C-alpha positions in Angstrom: -83.0 -109.5 -58.7 -81.5 -112.8 -57.8 -78.1 -111.5 -58.7 -78.6 -108.5 -56.5 -79.7 -110.8 -53.6 -76.6 -113.0 -54.2 -74.4 -109.9 -54.3 -75.9 -108.6 -51.0 -75.5 -112.1 -49.5 -71.8 -112.1 -50.6 -71.3 -108.6 -49.2 -72.9 -109.6 -45.9 -70.6 -112.7 -45.8 -67.6 -110.5 -46.6 -68.6 -108.1 -43.8 -69.2 -110.9 -41.4 -65.7 -112.4 -42.4 -64.1 -109.0 -41.9 -66.0 -108.6 -38.6 -64.7 -112.0 -37.5 -61.1 -111.0 -38.5 -61.4 -107.8 -36.6 -62.8 -109.6 -33.5 -60.0 -112.1 -33.7 -57.4 -109.3 -34.0 -59.0 -107.5 -31.0 -58.9 -110.7 -29.0 -55.3 -111.4 -30.0 -54.4 -107.9 -29.0 -56.2 -108.3 -25.6 -54.3 -111.6 -25.0 -51.0 -110.0 -25.9 -51.8 -107.1 -23.4 -52.7 -109.7 -20.8 -49.4 -111.5 -21.5 -47.5 -108.2 -21.2 -49.2 -107.5 -17.9 -48.3 -111.0 -16.7 -44.7 -110.5 -17.7 -44.6 -107.1 -15.9 -46.1 -108.7 -12.8 -43.4 -111.5 -13.0 -40.7 -108.9 -13.4 -42.0 -107.0 -10.4 -42.1 -110.2 -8.3 -38.6 -111.1 -9.4 -37.4 -107.6 -8.6 -39.1 -107.7 -5.2 -37.7 -111.2 -4.5 -34.2 -110.0 -5.6 -34.4 -107.0 -3.3 -35.6 -109.2 -0.5 -32.8 -111.6 -1.0 -30.3 -108.7 -1.1 -31.7 -107.3 2.1 -31.5 -110.7 3.7 -27.9 -111.1 2.5 -27.0 -107.7 3.9 -28.7 -108.5 7.2 -26.7 -111.7 7.3 -23.5 -109.9 6.5 -24.2 -107.3 9.2 -24.9 -110.0 11.7 -21.7 -111.8 10.8 -19.8 -108.5 11.2 -21.4 -107.9 14.6 -20.4 -111.3 15.7 -16.8 -110.8 14.5 -16.7 -107.4 16.3 -17.9 -109.0 19.5 -15.3 -111.8 19.1 -12.5 -109.3 18.5 -13.6 -107.2 21.4 -13.5 -110.3 23.7 -10.0 -111.2 22.3 -8.9 -107.6 22.9 -10.2 -107.7 26.5 -8.5 -111.0 27.1 -5.2 -109.6 25.8 -5.6 -106.5 27.8 -6.1 -108.6 30.9 -2.9 -110.5 30.2 -1.0 -107.3 29.6 -2.3 -105.8 32.9 -1.3 -108.9 34.8 2.2 -108.9 33.2 2.6 -105.2 34.0 1.7 -105.8 37.6 4.2 -108.7 37.8 6.9 -106.5 36.3 6.1 -103.7 38.7 6.3 -106.1 41.6 9.7 -107.5 40.3 10.9 -103.9 39.8 9.8 -103.0 43.4 11.6 -106.1 44.8 14.7 -105.3 42.7 14.7 -101.7 43.9 14.2 -102.8 47.5 17.1 -105.2 47.2 19.3 -102.5 45.6 18.5 -100.1 48.3 19.4 -102.7 51.0 22.6 -103.4 49.1 23.5 -99.7 48.9 22.7 -99.3 52.6 24.8 -102.3 53.5 27.7 -101.2 51.4 27.5 -97.7 52.9 27.5 -99.2 56.4 30.4 -101.5 55.5 32.5 -98.5 54.2 31.7 -96.4 57.2 32.7 -99.3 59.5 35.8 -100.0 57.5 36.7 -96.3 57.5 36.3 -96.1 61.2 38.6 -99.2 61.7 41.4 -97.6 59.6 41.0 -94.2 61.2 43.9 -93.3 63.4 43.0 -92.8 67.0 42.7 -89.2 67.9 45.6 -87.6 69.8 45.1 -87.6 73.4 43.3 -90.8 73.7 
């Protein structure tokens, strides 16, 4: 009977030891799951952070491009104004040149007419 009690006691201890091992394994599994969840959360946070950084970077690039566009538009307007002024000056010079040329032609024509009338023989009977 004593041997039977001792055998029962040993079996109970073995069961208790197995139960403890199973509990430890279950706890370890739970901890590993928690770690995996933490890692997944970290990965999500990193992904969100990376996406946010990329969006911020794109927004900065867009802003820089908008500023560059505005700068180039202003430069173009300034150059257009310079060209417009130059065209007006050249038109004024051309007008002055053409007026002078017209006056020259008119004077030359008058001079030729006067010269021709000087060399013209007097009409008979005068």
